[in-house]
MIPAKOL-946618 format. One record per residue (C-alpha): residue number from 1; residue in one letter; y, z, x. Coordinates in pm, 1 decimal, decimal comma, m for minus. Each point is the difference from the previous one (the first is absolute). Layout:
% residues N
<atom num="NUM" residuo="A" north="Y" up="Z" east="X"/>
...
//
This chain:
% residues 188
<atom num="1" residuo="M" north="2914,8" up="18265,0" east="m4875,8"/>
<atom num="2" residuo="R" north="m253,0" up="m237,1" east="m141,1"/>
<atom num="3" residuo="A" north="m45,5" up="50,9" east="m372,8"/>
<atom num="4" residuo="S" north="m174,7" up="319,2" east="70,3"/>
<atom num="5" residuo="I" north="m246,7" up="m15,0" east="282,9"/>
<atom num="6" residuo="L" north="m195,3" up="256,7" east="m193,4"/>
<atom num="7" residuo="S" north="m33,5" up="m225,3" east="m302,3"/>
<atom num="8" residuo="C" north="m113,4" up="m287,5" east="222,2"/>
<atom num="9" residuo="L" north="m262,5" up="216,8" east="164,8"/>
<atom num="10" residuo="V" north="m116,4" up="138,5" east="m332,7"/>
<atom num="11" residuo="A" north="m3,4" up="m340,9" east="m167,0"/>
<atom num="12" residuo="S" north="m237,7" up="m132,7" east="262,7"/>
<atom num="13" residuo="L" north="m238,4" up="291,9" east="m44,0"/>
<atom num="14" residuo="L" north="m107,2" up="m37,4" east="m363,0"/>
<atom num="15" residuo="L" north="m298,6" up="179,9" east="m148,4"/>
<atom num="16" residuo="V" north="m349,9" up="m147,5" east="28,8"/>
<atom num="17" residuo="P" north="m335,7" up="134,3" east="m116,6"/>
<atom num="18" residuo="A" north="m176,7" up="39,9" east="337,9"/>
<atom num="19" residuo="S" north="20,9" up="336,6" east="178,4"/>
<atom num="20" residuo="R" north="94,4" up="m4,7" east="367,0"/>
<atom num="21" residuo="A" north="4,5" up="373,3" east="72,7"/>
<atom num="22" residuo="E" north="m299,8" up="m32,4" east="232,8"/>
<atom num="23" residuo="E" north="203,9" up="m228,9" east="227,7"/>
<atom num="24" residuo="L" north="274,9" up="253,5" east="64,6"/>
<atom num="25" residuo="P" north="34,7" up="306,7" east="216,5"/>
<atom num="26" residuo="D" north="96,4" up="330,0" east="m164,9"/>
<atom num="27" residuo="V" north="375,7" up="m52,6" east="5,5"/>
<atom num="28" residuo="C" north="68,7" up="368,7" east="m78,6"/>
<atom num="29" residuo="S" north="m155,6" up="89,5" east="336,1"/>
<atom num="30" residuo="L" north="257,3" up="m210,1" east="187,9"/>
<atom num="31" residuo="L" north="278,0" up="259,4" east="m23,2"/>
<atom num="32" residuo="P" north="m104,0" up="353,7" east="96,5"/>
<atom num="33" residuo="A" north="158,8" up="275,4" east="m210,2"/>
<atom num="34" residuo="A" north="134,1" up="169,0" east="314,1"/>
<atom num="35" residuo="E" north="190,2" up="m316,6" east="96,5"/>
<atom num="36" residuo="I" north="150,0" up="m34,0" east="m347,1"/>
<atom num="37" residuo="E" north="106,4" up="366,3" east="5,2"/>
<atom num="38" residuo="A" north="156,8" up="m45,1" east="344,9"/>
<atom num="39" residuo="I" north="199,9" up="m298,7" east="m123,2"/>
<atom num="40" residuo="Q" north="94,7" up="110,7" east="m352,3"/>
<atom num="41" residuo="G" north="14,5" up="375,7" east="58,9"/>
<atom num="42" residuo="E" north="m236,0" up="79,6" east="m288,6"/>
<atom num="43" residuo="P" north="m377,8" up="25,6" east="m27,3"/>
<atom num="44" residuo="V" north="m198,9" up="m260,6" east="m189,9"/>
<atom num="45" residuo="A" north="m80,1" up="144,3" east="m343,7"/>
<atom num="46" residuo="A" north="m241,9" up="m277,0" east="m101,9"/>
<atom num="47" residuo="T" north="m116,9" up="m349,4" east="85,8"/>
<atom num="48" residuo="K" north="m111,7" up="m267,9" east="m240,4"/>
<atom num="49" residuo="G" north="m163,4" up="m316,3" east="125,3"/>
<atom num="50" residuo="S" north="m65,6" up="m319,4" east="m188,6"/>
<atom num="51" residuo="A" north="m125,2" up="m350,6" east="66,8"/>
<atom num="52" residuo="P" north="154,7" up="m220,5" east="m266,1"/>
<atom num="53" residuo="E" north="m187,1" up="m322,2" east="m63,2"/>
<atom num="54" residuo="R" north="212,7" up="m294,2" east="105,3"/>
<atom num="55" residuo="A" north="m38,9" up="m376,4" east="m16,2"/>
<atom num="56" residuo="A" north="96,4" up="m36,5" east="362,4"/>
<atom num="57" residuo="F" north="m80,9" up="236,1" east="283,6"/>
<atom num="58" residuo="A" north="m160,3" up="340,6" east="13,0"/>
<atom num="59" residuo="V" north="251,6" up="275,3" east="m76,9"/>
<atom num="60" residuo="S" north="m34,7" up="374,2" east="37,1"/>
<atom num="61" residuo="Q" north="267,4" up="253,7" east="m89,4"/>
<atom num="62" residuo="C" north="62,9" up="369,5" east="49,9"/>
<atom num="63" residuo="F" north="266,5" up="221,2" east="m150,8"/>
<atom num="64" residuo="Y" north="74,5" up="320,5" east="189,6"/>
<atom num="65" residuo="T" north="163,8" up="245,3" east="m241,1"/>
<atom num="66" residuo="L" north="233,3" up="257,9" east="153,2"/>
<atom num="67" residuo="P" north="135,6" up="316,6" east="m169,0"/>
<atom num="68" residuo="T" north="339,3" up="m172,4" east="m28,8"/>
<atom num="69" residuo="F" north="m127,8" up="m305,8" east="m185,0"/>
<atom num="70" residuo="T" north="287,0" up="m226,7" east="106,6"/>
<atom num="71" residuo="R" north="m108,1" up="46,3" east="364,5"/>
<atom num="72" residuo="S" north="m353,0" up="m127,6" east="m67,8"/>
<atom num="73" residuo="I" north="m146,9" up="m292,2" east="195,4"/>
<atom num="74" residuo="S" north="m181,9" up="m313,4" east="m111,0"/>
<atom num="75" residuo="L" north="m219,0" up="m200,4" east="238,5"/>
<atom num="76" residuo="E" north="m151,7" up="m337,2" east="m79,9"/>
<atom num="77" residuo="L" north="m231,0" up="m204,7" east="222,4"/>
<atom num="78" residuo="T" north="m49,8" up="m371,2" east="m64,0"/>
<atom num="79" residuo="M" north="m285,2" up="m170,1" east="183,6"/>
<atom num="80" residuo="R" north="m185,8" up="m328,0" east="m14,4"/>
<atom num="81" residuo="S" north="m293,4" up="m9,6" east="m237,5"/>
<atom num="82" residuo="A" north="m301,7" up="m216,9" east="71,3"/>
<atom num="83" residuo="K" north="99,5" up="m200,1" east="m309,9"/>
<atom num="84" residuo="D" north="359,1" up="m68,3" east="106,1"/>
<atom num="85" residuo="E" north="102,5" up="m350,9" east="98,4"/>
<atom num="86" residuo="V" north="345,4" up="103,7" east="120,5"/>
<atom num="87" residuo="G" north="17,7" up="317,2" east="206,3"/>
<atom num="88" residuo="P" north="260,7" up="274,9" east="m9,9"/>
<atom num="89" residuo="R" north="167,8" up="m136,1" east="316,3"/>
<atom num="90" residuo="E" north="68,3" up="m334,3" east="m170,0"/>
<atom num="91" residuo="H" north="118,1" up="177,8" east="m314,6"/>
<atom num="92" residuo="W" north="229,2" up="212,8" east="218,2"/>
<atom num="93" residuo="R" north="147,3" up="m313,7" east="156,8"/>
<atom num="94" residuo="R" north="76,0" up="m144,5" east="m342,6"/>
<atom num="95" residuo="V" north="159,6" up="321,2" east="m128,4"/>
<atom num="96" residuo="F" north="203,7" up="104,2" east="303,1"/>
<atom num="97" residuo="H" north="71,7" up="m337,9" east="158,2"/>
<atom num="98" residuo="G" north="16,2" up="m229,8" east="m303,1"/>
<atom num="99" residuo="P" north="319,4" up="m132,9" east="m158,4"/>
<atom num="100" residuo="R" north="248,2" up="259,5" east="m116,7"/>
<atom num="101" residuo="E" north="84,2" up="42,0" east="m368,1"/>
<atom num="102" residuo="A" north="330,2" up="114,2" east="m143,9"/>
<atom num="103" residuo="P" north="63,9" up="376,4" east="m11,4"/>
<atom num="104" residuo="Q" north="m59,0" up="171,6" east="m331,9"/>
<atom num="105" residuo="S" north="108,2" up="323,8" east="m160,6"/>
<atom num="106" residuo="S" north="m144,9" up="212,0" east="m275,4"/>
<atom num="107" residuo="T" north="167,5" up="197,4" east="m274,9"/>
<atom num="108" residuo="R" north="m74,1" up="365,4" east="m53,2"/>
<atom num="109" residuo="A" north="m66,1" up="130,9" east="m350,6"/>
<atom num="110" residuo="S" north="357,8" up="134,8" east="m8,9"/>
<atom num="111" residuo="G" north="132,1" up="m353,0" east="47,9"/>
<atom num="112" residuo="R" north="141,0" up="57,5" east="349,8"/>
<atom num="113" residuo="E" north="m92,0" up="m255,5" east="264,0"/>
<atom num="114" residuo="A" north="m229,4" up="118,6" east="277,5"/>
<atom num="115" residuo="A" north="m28,3" up="m223,2" east="301,8"/>
<atom num="116" residuo="V" north="m356,4" up="m89,6" east="90,2"/>
<atom num="117" residuo="D" north="21,6" up="m55,5" east="374,3"/>
<atom num="118" residuo="A" north="177,4" up="m333,2" east="16,8"/>
<atom num="119" residuo="D" north="m66,9" up="m35,1" east="372,7"/>
<atom num="120" residuo="A" north="m297,9" up="m166,3" east="157,7"/>
<atom num="121" residuo="P" north="m281,4" up="226,8" east="117,3"/>
<atom num="122" residuo="R" north="104,1" up="170,3" east="323,5"/>
<atom num="123" residuo="P" north="m220,9" up="m56,9" east="305,1"/>
<atom num="124" residuo="V" north="m129,9" up="321,3" east="156,8"/>
<atom num="125" residuo="G" north="m122,3" up="m11,6" east="357,5"/>
<atom num="126" residuo="G" north="m255,2" up="204,1" east="186,6"/>
<atom num="127" residuo="V" north="m279,6" up="12,1" east="m256,1"/>
<atom num="128" residuo="G" north="m279,8" up="m246,3" east="m77,7"/>
<atom num="129" residuo="D" north="29,3" up="m371,0" east="65,9"/>
<atom num="130" residuo="E" north="307,7" up="m12,5" east="m223,1"/>
<atom num="131" residuo="A" north="165,3" up="234,6" east="m248,3"/>
<atom num="132" residuo="F" north="270,2" up="m10,9" east="m267,2"/>
<atom num="133" residuo="W" north="185,4" up="265,0" east="m199,1"/>
<atom num="134" residuo="T" north="94,4" up="m75,3" east="m359,7"/>
<atom num="135" residuo="G" north="186,3" up="233,5" east="m228,1"/>
<atom num="136" residuo="N" north="319,7" up="156,9" east="m114,7"/>
<atom num="137" residuo="S" north="142,9" up="352,3" east="m26,3"/>
<atom num="138" residuo="L" north="m268,3" up="104,5" east="m250,1"/>
<atom num="139" residuo="V" north="m322,5" up="m166,3" east="111,5"/>
<atom num="140" residuo="G" north="m129,0" up="m171,9" east="308,7"/>
<atom num="141" residuo="A" north="m313,0" up="m107,0" east="179,4"/>
<atom num="142" residuo="L" north="m105,3" up="m108,6" east="344,0"/>
<atom num="143" residuo="Y" north="m233,9" up="m299,8" east="12,9"/>
<atom num="144" residuo="V" north="m198,6" up="m23,0" east="324,2"/>
<atom num="145" residuo="L" north="m214,6" up="m297,6" east="100,5"/>
<atom num="146" residuo="K" north="m286,1" up="57,6" east="245,1"/>
<atom num="147" residuo="G" north="m261,1" up="m266,8" east="58,8"/>
<atom num="148" residuo="D" north="m95,2" up="m149,1" east="m336,7"/>
<atom num="149" residuo="A" north="92,5" up="311,2" east="m199,9"/>
<atom num="150" residuo="Y" north="315,2" up="180,4" east="m97,3"/>
<atom num="151" residuo="L" north="113,9" up="344,4" east="m108,3"/>
<atom num="152" residuo="R" north="268,5" up="98,3" east="m247,4"/>
<atom num="153" residuo="I" north="127,6" up="353,0" east="46,1"/>
<atom num="154" residuo="S" north="246,7" up="135,0" east="m252,2"/>
<atom num="155" residuo="I" north="161,1" up="335,7" east="57,7"/>
<atom num="156" residuo="G" north="208,3" up="204,0" east="m237,6"/>
<atom num="157" residuo="G" north="299,5" up="217,9" east="63,2"/>
<atom num="158" residuo="A" north="375,4" up="m19,4" east="m10,9"/>
<atom num="159" residuo="E" north="42,5" up="m72,1" east="369,9"/>
<atom num="160" residuo="D" north="183,3" up="m297,0" east="139,5"/>
<atom num="161" residuo="A" north="m203,3" up="m318,7" east="35,7"/>
<atom num="162" residuo="S" north="11,0" up="25,9" east="379,5"/>
<atom num="163" residuo="I" north="m177,8" up="337,2" east="m15,8"/>
<atom num="164" residuo="R" north="m255,9" up="m130,1" east="m251,0"/>
<atom num="165" residuo="I" north="m63,7" up="m299,2" east="228,2"/>
<atom num="166" residuo="K" north="m64,8" up="231,3" east="296,5"/>
<atom num="167" residuo="K" north="m236,3" up="211,3" east="m208,7"/>
<atom num="168" residuo="T" north="m195,0" up="m293,2" east="m142,7"/>
<atom num="169" residuo="K" north="m20,0" up="m160,1" east="342,8"/>
<atom num="170" residuo="R" north="m153,8" up="319,5" east="138,4"/>
<atom num="171" residuo="L" north="m245,1" up="13,4" east="m291,7"/>
<atom num="172" residuo="A" north="m89,1" up="m367,8" east="48,8"/>
<atom num="173" residuo="K" north="m85,0" up="58,2" east="366,0"/>
<atom num="174" residuo="V" north="m233,8" up="284,5" east="m97,8"/>
<atom num="175" residuo="A" north="m163,1" up="m204,0" east="m278,1"/>
<atom num="176" residuo="L" north="m50,0" up="m303,2" east="226,2"/>
<atom num="177" residuo="K" north="m155,1" up="215,5" east="271,3"/>
<atom num="178" residuo="Q" north="m239,4" up="153,9" east="m254,5"/>
<atom num="179" residuo="L" north="m78,4" up="m340,8" east="m147,6"/>
<atom num="180" residuo="H" north="m66,1" up="m154,0" east="340,2"/>
<atom num="181" residuo="S" north="m243,4" up="280,0" east="86,3"/>
<atom num="182" residuo="S" north="m195,5" up="m47,5" east="m325,0"/>
<atom num="183" residuo="D" north="m291,9" up="m243,5" east="m36,9"/>
<atom num="184" residuo="K" north="208,6" up="m226,1" east="m223,2"/>
<atom num="185" residuo="G" north="319,8" up="21,5" east="203,7"/>
<atom num="186" residuo="V" north="237,4" up="m285,9" east="52,8"/>
<atom num="187" residuo="A" north="m8,9" up="m214,3" east="311,1"/>
<atom num="188" residuo="S" north="212,0" up="119,5" east="290,3"/>
//
């Protein structure tokens, strides 16, 4: 996997002083509690939304806390801001279709090696314009491009990656439908 797709995405979204919260839909409203409960088997205990200030793009996040914390869900929406020269679609192209870097690993505090997904992001069909799964046995996220915006949905739990992919894909479809029906939805 590229030297951490997550670090590349985060590195391009550095803090800036201007607030962009007014440009974003309420991301916590994109995943209804009933849908999360149907998928994860537990009710939503709490939601916490945020709109971190970033140098590029308008970003909105929501964390859906479940009674079993490790099964909680994180949703992030990245959209074009009026101030952005390069849109999320172009950024997506660079991250997911740019040159590959050598695989890396990290060392746990105990000193044992823990593989950090050495494979390239896995394409996932049937959702958005394009989607990729990144992750390993402990963490994973589905990135979904739609129009000039993208979602990142991370889901907890000890299930196999194939099950987590199915769950995040289902959640992404719901979020995209909600987003499309909002005033500030993404283009079809």
